[in-house]
N, C-alpha and C positions, 0 to 999 in steps of 0.2 A: 655507702654502708647499708646493709640490709636491716630494716626495722620490722621485718615480717613477724618476728616473735612478739614484739610489743603490740603490733597492729592486731595480731590474732587474739591476744589476751583481751584487748579492748572490744573486739568483736564478740568474744565469749560473754563479756559483761552486757553488751547490747542485747544479744539474743536471750540471755537469762532474764534480763529486766523485762524484755517484751513478753516472755512466756509467763513470768510472775504477774505482769499486768493483766494478761488474759485470764489467769486463774482468779485474780481479784475481781475482774469483771463478771466472770461466771458465778463467783461466790456472792457478789452483790445481787445478782439475779435470783440466785437460790434463796437468799435471805428475804427478798421481796415476795417470792412465791410462798415461803413458809409463813410470812406475816399475813398474806392474803388468805392462806389456808386457815390460820387461826381465827381470822374474822368470820369466815364462812362456817367454821366449826361452832363458833359461838352462836351464830344465828340458828344453827340446826339444833341447838339444845342438847338433850341427852343423846340424840342420835349421832351427834358429831363429836362426842367425847373421844372415841377411839382415834378419830382423824386428828383431833387436837394433840393427842399424845405423839403421833407421828410427826406432826408439824413442829412441835417443841423439840423433838429429837433432831429433826433436820436443821432447825435453827441452832441447836447446840453444836452440831457437826460443822455448820457454817462458821460459827465463831472460832472453833478450833482451826479450821482451814485458814481463817484470817490471821490467826497468830502464827501458824506455820509459814504462811506466805510472807508475813513481815519479817520473821526470823530468816527465811531463805534469802530474801532481798538483802538484808543486812549482812549475812554471812558471805554471800556471793560477792557483795561489794568489797568486803574486807579482804577476802581471798584474792580477788582480782587486783586490788590495790597492792597487795604483797607481791603477786606475780609480776605486776607492772614494774614495781621497784626493783625486784630481782632481775627482771629482763633488762631494765635500763642500766643497772649496775654491770651486768654482763656485757652489754653493748659498749658501755664506757670503757671497761677493761679491754675489750677487744679492739676498740678504736685506739685507745691509748697505747697498747702494745704494738699495734700496726704503725702508729706515728713514731714510736721509739725505734722500731725496726727500720723505718725509712730514714730516720735521723742517723742511725748507725751506718746505713748504706751510703748516705751522702758524705759523712766524715771519712768513711773507708775509701771512697773514691778519691777524696782529697789526699789522704795519706799515701795511697798508691801512686798518685801523680807526683807528690812531693818527694817520695822515695826516689823516683827517677831523677829528680833534680839533684838530689844528694849524690847519686851515682855520676851524673854528668860532670859536676864540678870536680870530683876527684879524678875522673878520667882525663878531662881536658887540662888539668893542671900538670899532667905529665906530657902533654903535647910538645914535641921538640921545638916548634917555633916559639911557643910560650916560654919554655925553659930557657932557650937561647937568648930571648929578648932581655932576660934578667941576668943570666950567667955571663953573657958576652955582649953587653949592651952596645948598640950602634944604631944609626939612623936606619940602615938596611934591615937590621934585626927587628926593630920595633915595627917597621913598615910590613915586614913579612908576617909578624905576629898578628897585626891588625887584619891583614888579608886572610890569614888562617881563621881568625875569629869570625870574620864576615862570611866565610864559606860555611862555618858551623851554623851561623844564624839563618842562612838560607834553607837549611834542612830542619832546624829546630825553631819553628815559628812561634813557640810559646814564650820566647825571651824578648825583652826589649833591647838589652845590650849585654856584652861581656867585657869586663875590664881587667887589665893586668896592672898591678901597682907594685912599685919597688918597695924596699924595706922601710923607706922614709914616708911611704904613703902617697907618693906621687903617681898618678895614673899615667902610664907610658904607652899603652896600646888599648884600643877599643874596637869593637866589631862594626860600629855604625858611626864613624866620624863625620859623615856628611849629615846625618839626621841629628846627631847630638854633638855638635862641634865643640861645646864647652867641656866635654868630658875629659879630653886630653889635657893633662896638666893639673886637673883637680886634685886637691889634697884630701885624702880620706884617712889620714893618720889617726883622727879622733873618732872615727866611725866604728860602731860596734862590730860590724861584719869583718872589717880589716883587722882590728885588734884581736878578735877571736880566731881569725884565720892564722895569724902568726903564733897563736898559742896551741894550735892543734898538735896532738901527740906525734902523729906520723902521717904518712900519705894516705892511710885508710880512714883518717878522721876528717870531719868537716864541721863547719859552723853554719847556723841559720839564724836569721833575724826576723822578728815578727813583721807583719804587714805594715808598711810605712810608705808615704808618698816620697818620691825622690825628686828634688827640685831640678837636678841636672837632666833628668829624663822627663822633662815636660810636666813634672809634678805627678806623674802617673804612679799608681800604687803598685808596689812590687814586694815579692817575697825574695829576699836576698840570701843566696847560698855562697859559701866561700870556703877556701882551704888554702894552705900554704903551697907555694911553688918551691920545689926543693931542687938542689943541685943534682944535675943529671937525671932528674925525674924519678929518683929512687924513693923508696918508702921512708927511709930514715936519713935522707940527705940534708945538708945544711939549708936552712930557710933563706930563700932569696927574695921573697916578696909574697904577693897573694893574688889569687884569681877570685873575682867576684862575678857572679852571674845573677841577672835580674829577671826573675820570672814575672811575666805580665799578668798580674793577679786578677784584675777586674773581669776581663772577658772569660777567663777560665773558671773563676769562682761563680760568675753569673750563670754559666752553662750548667754547673752542678746544681745550684739551688732552684733554677727554673726547670731543670730536667727531672726533678723528683717525680716518681710515678704515682701521682695522685689520681683519684677517680675524677671524672668531669664534674661531678656534683661538689667535690671538695675544693676545687681550685680557687673559686672566688672567696672562700672563707678560710683558707689556710695559708699561713706565711711560713716560708722556709728560711732558716737562718744558719749562718756559721758564726760562732763566737770564739774569740781568743780566750786565753786562760783567765783574763780579768773580767770577762763578760762583755767586752766590747764587740759590737756587731762589725764583722769584717766582710760579710756578704749577706744580702737579703733579696729574696725573690721579687719583692716590690721596690727594691732600690732605696728604701727609706732608712736613714740612720747609719749608713755605712761609714765607719771610722769616726763617727761623731756621737753616737749614742751607745748606751749599754743596755743589756737585757738582764733583769734580775731572775736568775735561774735557781730554782730550789731543788737541789739534788739529794739532800740529806746524806751526803757522802757516798751515794751510789753512782757507778759509772754509766748506768743506763736505767731508764724508767719513764714513768709518766705520772701526771697529777692534774687535778683541776684547780686553777687559781681562783682568787676571790672575785674575779670578773666573769667567772663561768667559762673561761677558755680552757680547753683541753690541750696539755703540753706534753709532747714526747721528746726525749733527749737521749743523747749517747755521747760519751767522751771518746776522744781519739784512742783507738787501740794500738796505733802504730802499725808499721808494716816492715817486715824484714829488719834491717839495721836502722830504720828510721823510727825513732821512739815517739815522734810527735811532740807537739808543744803544749799539750793540755787543752787543745781546742775541743769545742762541742758542736755537734750537729743538733739543731733544734727545729721542731715543727710546732706551730701554734695554730690550733683550730678554733676559730671563733664560733659561738652559737649563731644560728640563723638570725639575720637582721642586724648583726653586730660586725663592724669592720675594724 
């Protein structure tokens, strides 16, 4: 951030103070000369009376100069203080708006990324291998579905796994059975993503679950997207089961919060966060508090803004705007800039 305006204001005060000091020095010398002149005029008697009048006038002018110099020093100090305050307020607003803009950018990147995930799940739920594994279940059909899911995972590296579950909630096919052998046969009937998938209105609808660790997937944190698998893969077909896709959250989110375009001077004092709708930290540029801590964000009902908290930290925030058909989950991007010397 450029502090040149504030620095220039302080330089004005320094120069003005120096010049006033010079005036005061000159004035003190003038007073001394006038005083000495009065002494000499006194010694000269009647011959020095005219000179005494001049000396007294010079002394009077010197006193007026002293008053003016004092007033000038005081007024310049007050004006510079006001200029400094205004400059600091402007810089704070500038920094705050910039942090809010960066926060909006970070949450927008997440929204666009997760929008793609919502498209993926709706598309893959119509894949013929996935539909057949539920519509005409057999060992061969489920094997083929798993192979198909594995092929998808080879191209879409942002996922940990893809699961197909029947209407009873039993997982019958996965994309990585070798890596996650306990996934097959897992009962997900009571899990939110499965329940919500069965409730989707049609093939254009989807469900999403907030960031959670999945114990079957090595307890990795995932964003889970799901939708119903329908007979013949049609939009309004009978619900046969569900497809759940598990977005590998941690590395993707870390890339976003550590990739915020901060200036070099800001990086050591600025923390970049993603918060869910409850204020829980779901990603942090320093890795602290993820899924275990909450951040108290003061939005005053605004979707975007900035403020200074009681610790002197400048905070910029922006609420998820959503993207296309993805409305978002009420998440926030947040940047916390600490004052120098505070971490």
